[in-house]
N, C-alpha and C positions, 0 to 999 in steps of 0.2 A: 113298665116301659124299660126299666133298667135291665131286665132279663133279656129283652130283645136286643138292646145295645151290646150287652156282653156277648150274646150269641153271635151277633154280626161281627164283632171284633175278633172273637175266637175263630170264626170261619175265615175271616180275612187273613189272620196269621197262619192258619193251617194251609190255605191256598198259596200264600207266599212261600212257605217252607217247601211245600210240595212242588211248586214251580221251580224252585232252586234245585231240588233234588233231581227233577226230570232233566233240567238243563245240564247238570253235572253228569248224569248218566249218558245223555246224548253226546256230550263232549268226550267222554271216555270211550265211546264206541267209534268215533270218527277216526280214520287213519291219519297219521301225521303227514302233513303236506311237505313236499320237498321245497327247499329254499329257492325262491325264484330269483333270477338275476335282476339287478337294479335297472330301472328304466333308462333309456338313452337320454343324454343331456337335453335334446330338443323336445322331449316329452315331459320334462319336469315342469310342474305348475309354477308360474311366475305370479307373485302377489301384486295386485294393483293397489298401490298405496293411496293414490288419489281417490279411487272409487271407495276404498275402505274408509278413508277419513270423511268423505262426503256422507256415507251411510251413517257413520257414527254421529255426525253433526245433526242429521235428520232425527235420529233416535233421541239425542239429547233435547232437541227442540220439542219433540212430542212429549217427553217426560216432563219438561217444564210446563207445557200447556196442561198436562194432566194434573200437575201439582198446583195449578192455578197461580203460577208465578207472574204471568202477564195479566194485567188488569187495565 
């Protein structure tokens, strides 16, 4: 069984290295893109602080329930 695990680990490492090499080769072949001009002020994303804090509160409540803090 140890040989199977070692073979699987070696195959995973090999695929990880190979994927990285392929990504580097693809990035080297892509032409450099010209610098785009910044978006107009009306197109800039505005963060919704109220919505973000509400989402964070819901996530915290879910975490507390998962940790069984409420009994």
